[in-house]
C-alpha positions, 0 to 999 in steps of 0.5 A: 637245547630246546625245540621251537617249531620242531627245530633245535635251538641252543641256549645261546640262541634262545637267550638272545631271542628272549632278550632281543625280541622281548620288546619287539612290537611288530614283525617289521621291527623284529625282522629288522633286528634280526637282519641288522644282527645276522643279515637274515632277510625275513626271519619271520614270515608273519606275526603269528610266527613271532608271537609263537616263538616269543611264547615258546622260548619262555618255556624250557620243557618243550622237547619234541621228538624229531621225525625220521625223514629218511624215506623221503631221501632226506639224509642230512649232511653232518657238520663235520663232513660239511666242514671238510667239504668246504675246506676241500673247496677252499684248498682249491682257492675257491672263494665264492661271493654268492652261495646257493644251496637248493635244498638246504636242510638243517643248514650245515653246508651254509654254516660251513660256508660261513666258517670257511669262505671269507668273501661271501656277500649273499647266501640263498637257501631253499628248503621245503620242510619248515622245521628245517628252515627254522633250524637253519636260521637258528644255526646261523644265529648261533654261529654268528653269536659264537663268531662275532667277528665273522663277516655277515653276508645277506642271507635268504632262507626260503621255505619253498619247493625247490622246483618252484623257486626262481633260481634264474632271478639269482643268476640274473641279479648276480651275473657278475659274481663268483658263485658256489652251488653246494648241497645234498639233494634228496637221494630218492626217485620221482616215483618213490616220492610220488608213492609217498604222496610227496609234494616235493616233485617237479611238474610231470615231464618226460625228463629225458625224452624217453619214448615208447617202452623205455618210458613205460618200463622204468627209464622214465623214472629219474633221480630227484637229485639228478633233476636238481643238479642238471637244473643248477648246471643249466641255470648257472653254467654261464656264470663264473663259479663252481658246483658241488653236490652230494649225490648217488654215484648213478647220478654222476654217471648219468650226468657225464653220459648226458654231457655228450648231448647236453654240452653244458659249459662245465669242466674239471668234472670230478667225483669224490667217493664218500663212505655213505655207511659212515656218514649217513648209516645207509648202504647207498653208493654216493659221492661229491659231484664237482665241476667248474662252471662257465668253461669249455665243455668237458666230457670225462670225470676223474674219480677220487677217494674224498678221504685221500684226495691226492691222486685220481683213482681212474677216469671215466666218460667219453673217449671220442664217441664211446662212453667208458668206465675206465679210460686208461684200461679201455684203450687196450681193448678198444678194437672190439668196441663196435656192434655185435653181429647178433642181437642180445635179448632180455629174457621173458617177463611176466610179473606173476611169479607165484602163478607162472613159475613152478617147482617140480616135486615128486613129478608134480608141478607146484606153484608159488602159492604152494598149490599142486598144479596139473598141466599139460607139458606143452607150454611148460619150459625150464627157466633160469634166473640170474642166480642160476648162471654160475656154471659155464654149461647148464643143461638142467633147471630148478624152476619151470615156467608157463610160456603162453605166447611165442611172440609179443601180442600173440592171441592166447585163445588157442590155450583153451582148446589145445591145453585145457588144463593149463587154461583152467589153471591160468583162468583160476588165477586171473586175479593175479594177472589183473593185479600186475601194475605195469602198463605194458600189459594194458589191452593185451591178450589174457596171460600176456608175457613180454621178452618173448620171440623166435630167439627164445626158442633157439635150442642153444643160448649163451647168456649172462646175468644182468645183475651180478658182476661176474663177467662170466658167460654161460652156455644153456643147453636144451632140457628134455629136448626143449629150449630153456628160457631165461628171466628178464634179469638175464641177457642172451643170444640164441643159436641153432648150432651148438658149435656156433654157441660154443664158439661165441662162449669161448670168445665172450669168456676170453680175457680181452672181452672181460677186460673190455667189459670191465672198462665199460661197465660200472660196478655200482650200477643197478644192472652191471650188464645191459643190452646197450653194453653187450651190443658193443662187443664186436664178436667179428672183430674179436675173431681177428684178435684171438689166436687160432691155436689158443681157440683150439686149446680152449675148445679142447678144454670144453670138450673134455670137461663137458663131454662134447666132441666139437671141432673148428670145422664150422669156424669159417661158417660162423665168421661168415654169419657175422660178416656184413652182407650188402648193406646190412648184417645178418643176425639169423641166429639171434 
């Protein structure tokens, strides 16, 4: 094995190239020889490449260390997995005439396609990293030299940014052919590649048409593989054929979710889970996304274990107008899938934890810089994070935070006169606030925070972590006669009456609610729970599903454990607060 253009070349290939190209006097002659022998179009792009290769293969000691491109989302599919994937497709009687790999890397999927599909007439591979372009070409030569009886399709391996390549030209030229789009696009987001100064980015666009705060706070960030997959589907959906791409699980979920809007002509949508640790040595949940093209649109996806593909593990997607993670279990709890009468809110966000979050040590506040801080107590509140929401009832916090506003955008000049110590402390750390990167703080008052409103100051809250997969809700009680805050990894509803909060707690921790949430959340999601998910819990409908005697028993259990003395006397009032009035719903306590 040796290296040419930073690409691996086997001895078999280098020997062939030495012998075959030794007498080639022009690039046209060399390219014709390679086309005649292997079907590869434009093997050399210019005379310099031809001369460099001829020179380098005459030297045997030229090993070059291969760069680590994992930071670019570049996890090359090993030849064993690529072969297993193409054999799986062949077992479905898939036999393409045209194979397209939008980011072909080192070419293992192309080699596997040559090995396992017998009717290929054309292969198109696109790759931005030039050493991989060469490695793919060399691998094709090596395979065809070792398998001289294999069919030799016309092969085009193009050095190009995938976002600049004209795939529509292929669709137009081969509109009557059976195609296969296959490959492993980069497992990285557009913002990550941007931070690495990568040129492998699509033109700046609000890819999913997010607006306002969503676009500003992260929903505008998208997975490059998702962009590529949707581009392939959109381009080739009217052609007979199939698509199989190796992507993160979140990409598959997003594609199926957006299918209700996009209505692409795809069916037989499948997710085949792989062991990313074993295949790529990375801790990323990923799977093979498969669909049949040129079909009546389908809106659900069957999930399989790729290594044991006999039966589907579950089916997720759209059932009528609802998106669910497990259609079979969802059916048993679908009655409570509606709209929550109370508005779920995210906790407060400040992006300045070293200054704004405090510990209390020997009666003194200490910040994240290990500075002892002298403050008035007026703007200091206890705060809970996701990791704190382990118990069913909480009345003490380990952390405190400074709450500078009672609503988003409120002027903060009042702090200087009403809380001079706090103002002096915040001003001393102005640089920390100025360093906040999020654009949501632009042109806002000094020391601004987000995720704050009347709901933040409700004395009783029911909350859940957005990050953990516990399916467990917690009752938050006041601390030192002040409401407790939650950070922006948590979601909450607030109440003025403890009875209402406890009623909501019992309903939300009921078996039916847990089963419902398990059927509409995805275990590999970055946030198991979101506002959108929680707003689907119809608490009013849930009150009709729960047995009154069972409710009384659970209330007595709460009373005994936490020394409450609550009754169901306000149950009807609680229901009335959730009942629609006129043309709207009250959300007085949210």
